[in-house]
N, C-alpha and C positions, 0 to 999 in steps of 0.2 A: 504494500500500500504506500509506503514511504517513497519507493522508487517512482510510482505513478505521479505522486505530487511533485517530485523533483522534475520529472519530464514535463509536466504541465507548466511549472514555473519557468522552464527554459523556453517552451513553445509559445506561451501567451504573448510575449513582446513581438514575435514574428507574425502572429495572427493580427495584432493591431496595426502593424506596419502595412500589411497588405490591404487595410481598410481605409487608406488615405483618399480623401476626395481632392480631385484636381480643381484648381481655381477656374472660374468661368473664362471663356475666351473673350477678349476685349476687341471689339470692332469699332474703328473710327472711320466712318465713310463720308467722303466729301463730294462724291459724284457716283453715278450709276455705272456699272460695268457693262451694261447692255450694248453699248456702241462698239465694244472692242471684240475683234475677231482674231487678233494676232498678239503674241507676246514675245518679249525678249527677256531672258533671265540671265542675271550676272552669274558667272561660274562660281561654284562652291567647292570646297575640299571635301573629300570623303571622310565621314565620321566613323571611327571604329570603336567598338566597346566590347568588353568581355565580362563574364561573371563565372564564378567557380565555387565549388564546395568541396569540403573534405569530411570524411567520416571514418571512424575506425571501429574495429571489433577485436575479438580475441585472435583473429587470424591475420590482422594487418590493417594498414591504413589505406584508404581508397579515396580517389578524388575524381572530379570531372570538371570540365570547363566548356563554356560556349563563347565563341567569338563571332560577332556580327558587324557588318559595315553597311553604310548607306550614304548616299550623296543627296543632300537636301534639294539641289537643283533638279535631280532626276525624279524625286518624289513629287515636287511641285509641277514639273513638266508633265509627268504621267497623269496627274489629276486633271490638269487643264486640257490636255490632248483628249482624254476620255470624254470631256465635256464638249468636244468639237472645236476647240481653239487650235490655232496653227502656231507652232514655235518657229521663230525666225532666228537664223544664226547671227544676224546683225540687224540693226535698225535701218529700215529703208524709208527714205524721205517721203516717197509717194504713198506709203502706208502708215505714216506716223500718226495721223488722226484716228486710226483704228488699232493702234498698237499700244500695249502697256509694257512698262519695264518693271521687272520684279526683282527686288533685293531681299536677301535673307540674312539674318544674324541671330546668334544665340545671345540672349539678353539677361540671363540669370539662372540661379539654382536656388531651390528652396529645400532645406533640410526637412525631412519627414520623420526623423528619429531613427535610431538604431542602424546607422550606416547607410541609410537610404535617402534619396533626394529626387526632386523633379528637375527637369531642365525646361527653361522658358525660352521660346523663340519668338522673334518678331519678323513679320513679312510686310514689306513696304511695296506698294503698287503705285507707280507713277505713270502719267501720260507721256508718251514718247513725243508728242507734238510740242508740249510746253514745259515738261518736267514738273508739273504740279502734282501734288499728292492726291491720288484718287481714294486710296484706302490703306489703313494700317491695321494689321491683325497681330495680336499678342496672345499666346496660349502656352500651356505647359503640358508635358507628357511624362509618364513614368512607366517604364517597362523593365524587362530583365537586364538590358544593357543600355549604355548611353545611346547607341544607334537606335534602339527601340524607343527610347525617350524622345529623340528628335523626330522619328517617323510619326509617333503618336501625336506629338505637339503640332506638327505641320498639318496632318490630316484633320485634327480638331479645328485648326484655324480655317482651313479651306472649306470644310463643311459649314462652319458658322458663317463664313463670308457669303456663301450662296443661299443660306437660310434666310438671312436678313436683307436680301435684295429686294 
């Protein structure tokens, strides 16, 4: 019975860590996205994250790890292409009035306790015609690795952007 209590005392903090609520996505919209058919996205670096665990018993120590990587520009591009938009390799003057420029950045981390955290991302969308801000999205994600955190945060932002249009 004492061993069961000890196991519960060790597991309870992990259970509560997995119950973290993500902050709502913040959408600042200055114009509609309806007139845009094309987008140019500034290149981003690949984000790699890994997680691992170790455990042991009377026969030895065992471990496992997971490594994942993702490129934020690819996630954003895939989402917009799936919605029917066209990705341009460069900004074309004749299409500028229907092209948006997309910038991405990581803007913070929030500790959720016991060695876990969320990653916050911000996506800025500009008009290629006049470089005015059309929309800014900020959201956070939390997954198994940092790559998962980024993917979740980006997808949450983009889903919310189209929800509030």
